[in-house]
CHARMM internal coordinates of N, CA and C (Angstrom, degrees):
IC EDIT
DIST 1 N 1 CA 1.4045
DIST 1 CA 1 C 1.4316
ANGL 1 N 1 CA 1 C 111.98
DIST 1 C 2 N 1.2359
ANGL 1 CA 1 C 2 N 123.08
DIHE 1 N 1 CA 1 C 2 N 142.79
DIST 2 N 2 CA 1.4160
ANGL 1 C 2 N 2 CA 130.44
DIHE 1 CA 1 C 2 N 2 CA -173.20
DIST 2 CA 2 C 1.5053
ANGL 2 N 2 CA 2 C 109.88
DIHE 1 C 2 N 2 CA 2 C -78.05
DIST 2 C 3 N 1.3803
ANGL 2 CA 2 C 3 N 115.33
DIHE 2 N 2 CA 2 C 3 N 153.65
DIST 3 N 3 CA 1.4699
ANGL 2 C 3 N 3 CA 119.76
DIHE 2 CA 2 C 3 N 3 CA 173.10
DIST 3 CA 3 C 1.5082
ANGL 3 N 3 CA 3 C 112.79
DIHE 2 C 3 N 3 CA 3 C -69.18
DIST 3 C 4 N 1.3362
ANGL 3 CA 3 C 4 N 116.97
DIHE 3 N 3 CA 3 C 4 N 151.44
DIST 4 N 4 CA 1.5193
ANGL 3 C 4 N 4 CA 121.43
DIHE 3 CA 3 C 4 N 4 CA 172.47
DIST 4 CA 4 C 1.5452
ANGL 4 N 4 CA 4 C 109.72
DIHE 3 C 4 N 4 CA 4 C -58.20
DIST 4 C 5 N 1.3687
ANGL 4 CA 4 C 5 N 112.81
DIHE 4 N 4 CA 4 C 5 N 152.51
DIST 5 N 5 CA 1.3520
ANGL 4 C 5 N 5 CA 122.35
DIHE 4 CA 4 C 5 N 5 CA -178.69
DIST 5 CA 5 C 1.5684
ANGL 5 N 5 CA 5 C 118.15
DIHE 4 C 5 N 5 CA 5 C -48.72
DIST 5 C 6 N 1.5102
ANGL 5 CA 5 C 6 N 105.87
DIHE 5 N 5 CA 5 C 6 N -37.97
DIST 6 N 6 CA 1.4276
ANGL 5 C 6 N 6 CA 113.24
DIHE 5 CA 5 C 6 N 6 CA -177.28
DIST 6 CA 6 C 1.5761
ANGL 6 N 6 CA 6 C 118.99
DIHE 5 C 6 N 6 CA 6 C -82.94
DIST 6 C 7 N 1.2855
ANGL 6 CA 6 C 7 N 111.44
DIHE 6 N 6 CA 6 C 7 N -4.16
DIST 7 N 7 CA 1.5163
ANGL 6 C 7 N 7 CA 113.32
DIHE 6 CA 6 C 7 N 7 CA -177.28
DIST 7 CA 7 C 1.5167
ANGL 7 N 7 CA 7 C 110.01
DIHE 6 C 7 N 7 CA 7 C -62.10
DIST 7 C 8 N 1.3040
ANGL 7 CA 7 C 8 N 114.62
DIHE 7 N 7 CA 7 C 8 N 131.99
DIST 8 N 8 CA 1.4931
ANGL 7 C 8 N 8 CA 118.99
DIHE 7 CA 7 C 8 N 8 CA 177.17
DIST 8 CA 8 C 1.6333
ANGL 8 N 8 CA 8 C 108.59
DIHE 7 C 8 N 8 CA 8 C 98.43
DIST 8 C 9 N 1.3441
ANGL 8 CA 8 C 9 N 116.01
DIHE 8 N 8 CA 8 C 9 N -18.26
DIST 9 N 9 CA 1.4871
ANGL 8 C 9 N 9 CA 112.64
DIHE 8 CA 8 C 9 N 9 CA 176.04
DIST 9 CA 9 C 1.4388
ANGL 9 N 9 CA 9 C 116.05
DIHE 8 C 9 N 9 CA 9 C -78.80
DIST 9 C 10 N 1.2896
ANGL 9 CA 9 C 10 N 122.68
DIHE 9 N 9 CA 9 C 10 N 143.00
DIST 10 N 10 CA 1.5291
ANGL 9 C 10 N 10 CA 124.94
DIHE 9 CA 9 C 10 N 10 CA -178.37
DIST 10 CA 10 C 1.5671
ANGL 10 N 10 CA 10 C 106.34
DIHE 9 C 10 N 10 CA 10 C -69.68
DIST 10 C 11 N 1.3083
ANGL 10 CA 10 C 11 N 113.89
DIHE 10 N 10 CA 10 C 11 N 155.45
DIST 11 N 11 CA 1.5025
ANGL 10 C 11 N 11 CA 123.17
DIHE 10 CA 10 C 11 N 11 CA 167.46
DIST 11 CA 11 C 1.5120
ANGL 11 N 11 CA 11 C 109.62
DIHE 10 C 11 N 11 CA 11 C -58.87
DIST 11 C 12 N 1.3159
ANGL 11 CA 11 C 12 N 119.70
DIHE 11 N 11 CA 11 C 12 N 146.75
DIST 12 N 12 CA 1.4465
ANGL 11 C 12 N 12 CA 128.27
DIHE 11 CA 11 C 12 N 12 CA 172.63
DIST 12 CA 12 C 1.4722
ANGL 12 N 12 CA 12 C 111.64
DIHE 11 C 12 N 12 CA 12 C -127.66
DIST 12 C 13 N 1.2943
ANGL 12 CA 12 C 13 N 116.21
DIHE 12 N 12 CA 12 C 13 N 150.03
DIST 13 N 13 CA 1.4759
ANGL 12 C 13 N 13 CA 120.03
DIHE 12 CA 12 C 13 N 13 CA -179.24
DIST 13 CA 13 C 1.5826
ANGL 13 N 13 CA 13 C 107.79
DIHE 12 C 13 N 13 CA 13 C -143.83
DIST 13 C 14 N 1.2508
ANGL 13 CA 13 C 14 N 112.66
DIHE 13 N 13 CA 13 C 14 N 157.92
DIST 14 N 14 CA 1.4657
ANGL 13 C 14 N 14 CA 122.75
DIHE 13 CA 13 C 14 N 14 CA 178.12
DIST 14 CA 14 C 1.5203
ANGL 14 N 14 CA 14 C 107.65
DIHE 13 C 14 N 14 CA 14 C -156.43
DIST 14 C 15 N 1.3446
ANGL 14 CA 14 C 15 N 112.92
DIHE 14 N 14 CA 14 C 15 N 169.08
DIST 15 N 15 CA 1.5592
ANGL 14 C 15 N 15 CA 122.05
DIHE 14 CA 14 C 15 N 15 CA 176.69
DIST 15 CA 15 C 1.4171
ANGL 15 N 15 CA 15 C 108.37
DIHE 14 C 15 N 15 CA 15 C -108.04
DIST 15 C 16 N 1.3007
ANGL 15 CA 15 C 16 N 118.33
DIHE 15 N 15 CA 15 C 16 N 136.58
DIST 16 N 16 CA 1.4620
ANGL 15 C 16 N 16 CA 126.59
DIHE 15 CA 15 C 16 N 16 CA 177.58
DIST 16 CA 16 C 1.4921
ANGL 16 N 16 CA 16 C 110.93
DIHE 15 C 16 N 16 CA 16 C -123.33
DIST 16 C 17 N 1.3591
ANGL 16 CA 16 C 17 N 119.84
DIHE 16 N 16 CA 16 C 17 N 139.50
DIST 17 N 17 CA 1.2984
ANGL 16 C 17 N 17 CA 129.62
DIHE 16 CA 16 C 17 N 17 CA -177.81
DIST 17 CA 17 C 1.5568
ANGL 17 N 17 CA 17 C 102.18
DIHE 16 C 17 N 17 CA 17 C -74.40
DIST 17 C 18 N 1.3618
ANGL 17 CA 17 C 18 N 119.98
DIHE 17 N 17 CA 17 C 18 N 127.25
DIST 18 N 18 CA 1.3768
ANGL 17 C 18 N 18 CA 122.51
DIHE 17 CA 17 C 18 N 18 CA -172.58
DIST 18 CA 18 C 1.6053
ANGL 18 N 18 CA 18 C 107.00
DIHE 17 C 18 N 18 CA 18 C -154.58
DIST 18 C 19 N 1.3586
ANGL 18 CA 18 C 19 N 112.62
DIHE 18 N 18 CA 18 C 19 N 106.74
DIST 19 N 19 CA 1.4192
ANGL 18 C 19 N 19 CA 114.14
DIHE 18 CA 18 C 19 N 19 CA -179.81
DIST 19 CA 19 C 1.5308
ANGL 19 N 19 CA 19 C 118.63
DIHE 18 C 19 N 19 CA 19 C 58.43
DIST 19 C 20 N 1.2250
ANGL 19 CA 19 C 20 N 113.56
DIHE 19 N 19 CA 19 C 20 N 34.52
DIST 20 N 20 CA 1.5379
ANGL 19 C 20 N 20 CA 120.55
DIHE 19 CA 19 C 20 N 20 CA 177.87
DIST 20 CA 20 C 1.6907
ANGL 20 N 20 CA 20 C 110.72
DIHE 19 C 20 N 20 CA 20 C 83.38
DIST 20 C 21 N 1.2642
ANGL 20 CA 20 C 21 N 115.33
DIHE 20 N 20 CA 20 C 21 N 6.13
DIST 21 N 21 CA 1.5181
ANGL 20 C 21 N 21 CA 119.11
DIHE 20 CA 20 C 21 N 21 CA -178.67
DIST 21 CA 21 C 1.5491
ANGL 21 N 21 CA 21 C 106.58
DIHE 20 C 21 N 21 CA 21 C -125.46
DIST 21 C 22 N 1.3224
ANGL 21 CA 21 C 22 N 115.93
DIHE 21 N 21 CA 21 C 22 N 161.79
DIST 22 N 22 CA 1.4812
ANGL 21 C 22 N 22 CA 124.18
DIHE 21 CA 21 C 22 N 22 CA 169.83
DIST 22 CA 22 C 1.3979
ANGL 22 N 22 CA 22 C 104.50
DIHE 21 C 22 N 22 CA 22 C -96.00
DIST 22 C 23 N 1.5014
ANGL 22 CA 22 C 23 N 115.30
DIHE 22 N 22 CA 22 C 23 N 123.87
DIST 23 N 23 CA 1.3818
ANGL 22 C 23 N 23 CA 122.06
DIHE 22 CA 22 C 23 N 23 CA 174.66
DIST 23 CA 23 C 1.5197
ANGL 23 N 23 CA 23 C 108.91
DIHE 22 C 23 N 23 CA 23 C -117.58
DIST 23 C 24 N 1.3354
ANGL 23 CA 23 C 24 N 114.05
DIHE 23 N 23 CA 23 C 24 N 142.56
DIST 24 N 24 CA 1.4797
ANGL 23 C 24 N 24 CA 120.96
DIHE 23 CA 23 C 24 N 24 CA 177.28
DIST 24 CA 24 C 1.4184
ANGL 24 N 24 CA 24 C 113.29
DIHE 23 C 24 N 24 CA 24 C -79.70
DIST 24 C 25 N 1.4326
ANGL 24 CA 24 C 25 N 117.62
DIHE 24 N 24 CA 24 C 25 N 130.89
DIST 25 N 25 CA 1.3970
ANGL 24 C 25 N 25 CA 120.08
DIHE 24 CA 24 C 25 N 25 CA 175.84
DIST 25 CA 25 C 1.5161
ANGL 25 N 25 CA 25 C 103.27
DIHE 24 C 25 N 25 CA 25 C -118.38
DIST 25 C 26 N 1.2514
ANGL 25 CA 25 C 26 N 116.24
DIHE 25 N 25 CA 25 C 26 N 126.77
DIST 26 N 26 CA 1.5730
ANGL 25 C 26 N 26 CA 118.87
DIHE 25 CA 25 C 26 N 26 CA -179.65
DIST 26 CA 26 C 1.5246
ANGL 26 N 26 CA 26 C 109.13
DIHE 25 C 26 N 26 CA 26 C -120.20
DIST 26 C 27 N 1.4117
ANGL 26 CA 26 C 27 N 110.42
DIHE 26 N 26 CA 26 C 27 N 137.62
DIST 27 N 27 CA 1.4688
ANGL 26 C 27 N 27 CA 114.75
DIHE 26 CA 26 C 27 N 27 CA 174.47
DIST 27 CA 27 C 1.5221
ANGL 27 N 27 CA 27 C 105.62
DIHE 26 C 27 N 27 CA 27 C -106.59
DIST 27 C 28 N 1.1955
ANGL 27 CA 27 C 28 N 124.73
DIHE 27 N 27 CA 27 C 28 N 136.25
DIST 28 N 28 CA 1.4414
ANGL 27 C 28 N 28 CA 128.92
DIHE 27 CA 27 C 28 N 28 CA 174.30
DIST 28 CA 28 C 1.5678
ANGL 28 N 28 CA 28 C 112.23
DIHE 27 C 28 N 28 CA 28 C -161.94
DIST 28 C 29 N 1.2590
ANGL 28 CA 28 C 29 N 113.80
DIHE 28 N 28 CA 28 C 29 N 140.26
DIST 29 N 29 CA 1.4564
ANGL 28 C 29 N 29 CA 121.93
DIHE 28 CA 28 C 29 N 29 CA 173.40
DIST 29 CA 29 C 1.6482
ANGL 29 N 29 CA 29 C 105.75
DIHE 28 C 29 N 29 CA 29 C 59.55
DIST 29 C 30 N 1.3092
ANGL 29 CA 29 C 30 N 117.33
DIHE 29 N 29 CA 29 C 30 N 32.34
DIST 30 N 30 CA 1.4868
ANGL 29 C 30 N 30 CA 120.67
DIHE 29 CA 29 C 30 N 30 CA 172.78
DIST 30 CA 30 C 1.5646
ANGL 30 N 30 CA 30 C 111.01
DIHE 29 C 30 N 30 CA 30 C 83.95
DIST 30 C 31 N 1.2872
ANGL 30 CA 30 C 31 N 121.30
DIHE 30 N 30 CA 30 C 31 N 10.27
DIST 31 N 31 CA 1.3843
ANGL 30 C 31 N 31 CA 120.77
DIHE 30 CA 30 C 31 N 31 CA 179.10
DIST 31 CA 31 C 1.5029
ANGL 31 N 31 CA 31 C 113.76
DIHE 30 C 31 N 31 CA 31 C -139.27
DIST 31 C 32 N 1.3373
ANGL 31 CA 31 C 32 N 115.22
DIHE 31 N 31 CA 31 C 32 N 161.38
DIST 32 N 32 CA 1.4559
ANGL 31 C 32 N 32 CA 124.19
DIHE 31 CA 31 C 32 N 32 CA -179.28
DIST 32 CA 32 C 1.5974
ANGL 32 N 32 CA 32 C 106.18
DIHE 31 C 32 N 32 CA 32 C -89.79
DIST 32 C 33 N 1.3170
ANGL 32 CA 32 C 33 N 115.95
DIHE 32 N 32 CA 32 C 33 N 144.68
DIST 33 N 33 CA 1.4295
ANGL 32 C 33 N 33 CA 117.85
DIHE 32 CA 32 C 33 N 33 CA 171.41
DIST 33 CA 33 C 1.5740
ANGL 33 N 33 CA 33 C 103.02
DIHE 32 C 33 N 33 CA 33 C -131.63
DIST 33 C 34 N 1.2621
ANGL 33 CA 33 C 34 N 117.85
DIHE 33 N 33 CA 33 C 34 N 129.16
DIST 34 N 34 CA 1.3641
ANGL 33 C 34 N 34 CA 129.64
DIHE 33 CA 33 C 34 N 34 CA -178.65
DIST 34 CA 34 C 1.5618
ANGL 34 N 34 CA 34 C 108.78
DIHE 33 C 34 N 34 CA 34 C -106.84
DIST 34 C 35 N 1.2656
ANGL 34 CA 34 C 35 N 111.15
DIHE 34 N 34 CA 34 C 35 N 97.10
DIST 35 N 35 CA 1.6240
ANGL 34 C 35 N 35 CA 115.73
DIHE 34 CA 34 C 35 N 35 CA -174.89
DIST 35 CA 35 C 1.4876
ANGL 35 N 35 CA 35 C 111.64
DIHE 34 C 35 N 35 CA 35 C -59.55
DIST 35 C 36 N 1.3661
ANGL 35 CA 35 C 36 N 117.96
DIHE 35 N 35 CA 35 C 36 N -41.37
DIST 36 N 36 CA 1.4237
ANGL 35 C 36 N 36 CA 119.34
DIHE 35 CA 35 C 36 N 36 CA -173.37
DIST 36 CA 36 C 1.6042
ANGL 36 N 36 CA 36 C 113.51
DIHE 35 C 36 N 36 CA 36 C -86.51
DIST 36 C 37 N 1.3750
ANGL 36 CA 36 C 37 N 115.95
DIHE 36 N 36 CA 36 C 37 N -4.09
DIST 37 N 37 CA 1.4349
ANGL 36 C 37 N 37 CA 126.22
DIHE 36 CA 36 C 37 N 37 CA 176.60
DIST 37 CA 37 C 1.5234
ANGL 37 N 37 CA 37 C 115.61
DIHE 36 C 37 N 37 CA 37 C -127.69
DIST 37 C 38 N 1.3906
ANGL 37 CA 37 C 38 N 119.02
DIHE 37 N 37 CA 37 C 38 N 69.74
DIST 38 N 38 CA 1.5371
ANGL 37 C 38 N 38 CA 113.99
DIHE 37 CA 37 C 38 N 38 CA -169.79
DIST 38 CA 38 C 1.4794
ANGL 38 N 38 CA 38 C 109.92
DIHE 37 C 38 N 38 CA 38 C -67.74
DIST 38 C 39 N 1.4229
ANGL 38 CA 38 C 39 N 117.39
DIHE 38 N 38 CA 38 C 39 N -22.75
DIST 39 N 39 CA 1.5617
ANGL 38 C 39 N 39 CA 117.39
DIHE 38 CA 38 C 39 N 39 CA 177.69
DIST 39 CA 39 C 1.6070
ANGL 39 N 39 CA 39 C 110.99
DIHE 38 C 39 N 39 CA 39 C -114.33
DIST 39 C 40 N 1.2443
ANGL 39 CA 39 C 40 N 113.87
DIHE 39 N 39 CA 39 C 40 N 59.43
DIST 40 N 40 CA 1.5157
ANGL 39 C 40 N 40 CA 119.00
DIHE 39 CA 39 C 40 N 40 CA -178.42
DIST 40 CA 40 C 1.5665
ANGL 40 N 40 CA 40 C 112.48
DIHE 39 C 40 N 40 CA 40 C -50.51
DIST 40 C 41 N 1.3372
ANGL 40 CA 40 C 41 N 117.24
DIHE 40 N 40 CA 40 C 41 N -36.97
DIST 41 N 41 CA 1.4549
ANGL 40 C 41 N 41 CA 117.79
DIHE 40 CA 40 C 41 N 41 CA -175.65
DIST 41 CA 41 C 1.5619
ANGL 41 N 41 CA 41 C 108.86
DIHE 40 C 41 N 41 CA 41 C -67.86
DIST 41 C 42 N 1.2703
ANGL 41 CA 41 C 42 N 116.75
DIHE 41 N 41 CA 41 C 42 N -34.56
DIST 42 N 42 CA 1.5342
ANGL 41 C 42 N 42 CA 121.76
DIHE 41 CA 41 C 42 N 42 CA 177.16
DIST 42 CA 42 C 1.5006
ANGL 42 N 42 CA 42 C 106.21
DIHE 41 C 42 N 42 CA 42 C -64.57
DIST 42 C 43 N 1.3169
ANGL 42 CA 42 C 43 N 121.00
DIHE 42 N 42 CA 42 C 43 N -44.18
DIST 43 N 43 CA 1.3036
ANGL 42 C 43 N 43 CA 123.64
DIHE 42 CA 42 C 43 N 43 CA -178.64
DIST 43 CA 43 C 1.6577
ANGL 43 N 43 CA 43 C 115.78
DIHE 42 C 43 N 43 CA 43 C -63.33
DIST 43 C 44 N 1.2964
ANGL 43 CA 43 C 44 N 109.64
DIHE 43 N 43 CA 43 C 44 N -38.43
DIST 44 N 44 CA 1.4740
ANGL 43 C 44 N 44 CA 115.87
DIHE 43 CA 43 C 44 N 44 CA 176.51
DIST 44 CA 44 C 1.5826
ANGL 44 N 44 CA 44 C 110.33
DIHE 43 C 44 N 44 CA 44 C -64.96
DIST 44 C 45 N 1.4040
ANGL 44 CA 44 C 45 N 115.65
DIHE 44 N 44 CA 44 C 45 N -39.53
DIST 45 N 45 CA 1.4831
ANGL 44 C 45 N 45 CA 116.12
DIHE 44 CA 44 C 45 N 45 CA 176.91
DIST 45 CA 45 C 1.5165
ANGL 45 N 45 CA 45 C 110.02
DIHE 44 C 45 N 45 CA 45 C -64.81
DIST 45 C 46 N 1.3667
ANGL 45 CA 45 C 46 N 121.25
DIHE 45 N 45 CA 45 C 46 N -40.77
DIST 46 N 46 CA 1.4298
ANGL 45 C 46 N 46 CA 122.56
DIHE 45 CA 45 C 46 N 46 CA 172.79
DIST 46 CA 46 C 1.3870
ANGL 46 N 46 CA 46 C 115.07
DIHE 45 C 46 N 46 CA 46 C -56.02
DIST 46 C 47 N 1.3533
ANGL 46 CA 46 C 47 N 119.35
DIHE 46 N 46 CA 46 C 47 N -42.31
DIST 47 N 47 CA 1.3872
ANGL 46 C 47 N 47 CA 125.15
DIHE 46 CA 46 C 47 N 47 CA 179.98
DIST 47 CA 47 C 1.5925
ANGL 47 N 47 CA 47 C 111.13
DIHE 46 C 47 N 47 CA 47 C -65.55
DIST 47 C 48 N 1.3344
ANGL 47 CA 47 C 48 N 110.58
DIHE 47 N 47 CA 47 C 48 N -39.36
DIST 48 N 48 CA 1.5497
ANGL 47 C 48 N 48 CA 112.60
DIHE 47 CA 47 C 48 N 48 CA 175.83
DIST 48 CA 48 C 1.4019
ANGL 48 N 48 CA 48 C 112.75
DIHE 47 C 48 N 48 CA 48 C -67.19
DIST 48 C 49 N 1.3467
ANGL 48 CA 48 C 49 N 119.24
DIHE 48 N 48 CA 48 C 49 N -17.44
DIST 49 N 49 CA 1.4530
ANGL 48 C 49 N 49 CA 115.04
DIHE 48 CA 48 C 49 N 49 CA 176.08
DIST 49 CA 49 C 1.5374
ANGL 49 N 49 CA 49 C 112.83
DIHE 48 C 49 N 49 CA 49 C -98.66
DIST 49 C 50 N 1.3102
ANGL 49 CA 49 C 50 N 114.91
DIHE 49 N 49 CA 49 C 50 N 15.69
DIST 50 N 50 CA 1.5287
ANGL 49 C 50 N 50 CA 119.31
DIHE 49 CA 49 C 50 N 50 CA 170.05
DIST 50 CA 50 C 1.5047
ANGL 50 N 50 CA 50 C 112.05
DIHE 49 C 50 N 50 CA 50 C 113.82
DIST 50 C 51 N 1.3385
ANGL 50 CA 50 C 51 N 120.56
DIHE 50 N 50 CA 50 C 51 N 0.71
DIST 51 N 51 CA 1.3931
ANGL 50 C 51 N 51 CA 122.75
DIHE 50 CA 50 C 51 N 51 CA 178.93
DIST 51 CA 51 C 1.5017
ANGL 51 N 51 CA 51 C 111.42
DIHE 50 C 51 N 51 CA 51 C -79.46
DIST 51 C 52 N 1.3735
ANGL 51 CA 51 C 52 N 117.13
DIHE 51 N 51 CA 51 C 52 N 171.08
DIST 52 N 52 CA 1.3752
ANGL 51 C 52 N 52 CA 120.33
DIHE 51 CA 51 C 52 N 52 CA 168.75
DIST 52 CA 52 C 1.3912
ANGL 52 N 52 CA 52 C 123.14
DIHE 51 C 52 N 52 CA 52 C -63.41
DIST 52 C 53 N 1.3611
ANGL 52 CA 52 C 53 N 121.42
DIHE 52 N 52 CA 52 C 53 N 142.19
DIST 53 N 53 CA 1.4735
ANGL 52 C 53 N 53 CA 124.21
DIHE 52 CA 52 C 53 N 53 CA -174.21
DIST 53 CA 53 C 1.5579
ANGL 53 N 53 CA 53 C 103.58
DIHE 52 C 53 N 53 CA 53 C -98.60
DIST 53 C 54 N 1.2007
ANGL 53 CA 53 C 54 N 118.80
DIHE 53 N 53 CA 53 C 54 N 135.82
DIST 54 N 54 CA 1.4828
ANGL 53 C 54 N 54 CA 125.19
DIHE 53 CA 53 C 54 N 54 CA 173.00
DIST 54 CA 54 C 1.4797
ANGL 54 N 54 CA 54 C 108.69
DIHE 53 C 54 N 54 CA 54 C -88.90
DIST 54 C 55 N 1.2623
ANGL 54 CA 54 C 55 N 111.31
DIHE 54 N 54 CA 54 C 55 N 142.14
DIST 55 N 55 CA 1.5053
ANGL 54 C 55 N 55 CA 123.65
DIHE 54 CA 54 C 55 N 55 CA 177.39
DIST 55 CA 55 C 1.5808
ANGL 55 N 55 CA 55 C 111.70
DIHE 54 C 55 N 55 CA 55 C -54.94
DIST 55 C 56 N 1.4115
ANGL 55 CA 55 C 56 N 108.83
DIHE 55 N 55 CA 55 C 56 N -44.09
DIST 56 N 56 CA 1.4857
ANGL 55 C 56 N 56 CA 119.65
DIHE 55 CA 55 C 56 N 56 CA -174.80
DIST 56 CA 56 C 1.5157
ANGL 56 N 56 CA 56 C 109.00
DIHE 55 C 56 N 56 CA 56 C -62.03
DIST 56 C 57 N 1.4216
ANGL 56 CA 56 C 57 N 115.31
DIHE 56 N 56 CA 56 C 57 N -43.33
DIST 57 N 57 CA 1.4261
ANGL 56 C 57 N 57 CA 118.08
DIHE 56 CA 56 C 57 N 57 CA -177.86
DIST 57 CA 57 C 1.4923
ANGL 57 N 57 CA 57 C 112.35
DIHE 56 C 57 N 57 CA 57 C -73.87
DIST 57 C 58 N 1.2995
ANGL 57 CA 57 C 58 N 121.18
DIHE 57 N 57 CA 57 C 58 N -28.90
DIST 58 N 58 CA 1.5280
ANGL 57 C 58 N 58 CA 123.40
DIHE 57 CA 57 C 58 N 58 CA 168.61
DIST 58 CA 58 C 1.4727
ANGL 58 N 58 CA 58 C 109.78
DIHE 57 C 58 N 58 CA 58 C -59.05
DIST 58 C 59 N 1.2975
ANGL 58 CA 58 C 59 N 115.04
DIHE 58 N 58 CA 58 C 59 N -45.69
DIST 59 N 59 CA 1.5307
ANGL 58 C 59 N 59 CA 116.83
DIHE 58 CA 58 C 59 N 59 CA -179.82
DIST 59 CA 59 C 1.5222
ANGL 59 N 59 CA 59 C 111.79
DIHE 58 C 59 N 59 CA 59 C -60.51
DIST 59 C 60 N 1.4548
ANGL 59 CA 59 C 60 N 119.12
DIHE 59 N 59 CA 59 C 60 N -45.99
DIST 60 N 60 CA 1.3676
ANGL 59 C 60 N 60 CA 121.88
DIHE 59 CA 59 C 60 N 60 CA 178.84
DIST 60 CA 60 C 1.5774
ANGL 60 N 60 CA 60 C 111.20
DIHE 59 C 60 N 60 CA 60 C -65.31
DIST 60 C 61 N 1.2202
ANGL 60 CA 60 C 61 N 120.96
DIHE 60 N 60 CA 60 C 61 N -34.02
DIST 61 N 61 CA 1.4836
ANGL 60 C 61 N 61 CA 127.10
DIHE 60 CA 60 C 61 N 61 CA 172.60
DIST 61 CA 61 C 1.6120
ANGL 61 N 61 CA 61 C 108.06
DIHE 60 C 61 N 61 CA 61 C -60.98
DIST 61 C 62 N 1.2030
ANGL 61 CA 61 C 62 N 119.50
DIHE 61 N 61 CA 61 C 62 N -45.20
DIST 62 N 62 CA 1.4988
ANGL 61 C 62 N 62 CA 121.71
DIHE 61 CA 61 C 62 N 62 CA -179.19
DIST 62 CA 62 C 1.4836
ANGL 62 N 62 CA 62 C 103.89
DIHE 61 C 62 N 62 CA 62 C -66.89
DIST 62 C 63 N 1.2895
ANGL 62 CA 62 C 63 N 120.99
DIHE 62 N 62 CA 62 C 63 N -45.09
DIST 63 N 63 CA 1.5215
ANGL 62 C 63 N 63 CA 123.23
DIHE 62 CA 62 C 63 N 63 CA -173.64
DIST 63 CA 63 C 1.4414
ANGL 63 N 63 CA 63 C 105.28
DIHE 62 C 63 N 63 CA 63 C -59.35
DIST 63 C 64 N 1.4238
ANGL 63 CA 63 C 64 N 121.98
DIHE 63 N 63 CA 63 C 64 N -44.37
DIST 64 N 64 CA 1.3751
ANGL 63 C 64 N 64 CA 122.66
DIHE 63 CA 63 C 64 N 64 CA -176.61
DIST 64 CA 64 C 1.4701
ANGL 64 N 64 CA 64 C 116.57
DIHE 63 C 64 N 64 CA 64 C -63.46
DIST 64 C 65 N 1.3080
ANGL 64 CA 64 C 65 N 116.57
DIHE 64 N 64 CA 64 C 65 N -29.69
DIST 65 N 65 CA 1.5596
ANGL 64 C 65 N 65 CA 121.85
DIHE 64 CA 64 C 65 N 65 CA -176.68
DIST 65 CA 65 C 1.5851
ANGL 65 N 65 CA 65 C 102.98
DIHE 64 C 65 N 65 CA 65 C -79.35
DIST 65 C 66 N 1.1810
ANGL 65 CA 65 C 66 N 124.41
DIHE 65 N 65 CA 65 C 66 N -14.32
DIST 66 N 66 CA 1.5935
ANGL 65 C 66 N 66 CA 121.99
DIHE 65 CA 65 C 66 N 66 CA 177.83
DIST 66 CA 66 C 1.3827
ANGL 66 N 66 CA 66 C 112.36
DIHE 65 C 66 N 66 CA 66 C -87.70
END
COOR INIT
IC SEED 1 N 1 CA 1 C
IC BUILD
């Protein structure tokens, strides 16, 4: 079986405006890591129940769809 397309690429990171703060979003080993949102899935559930949506979790959700 061949290696994933991202094998051998270095990690990348950037800052994202989220709730009035700058949060680091890091891509490594083919996935996103949201340092300020360790349980992004739980935050998405709370948002679905009427809570505020964090921009970082929106980004993670968009990534997952691709």
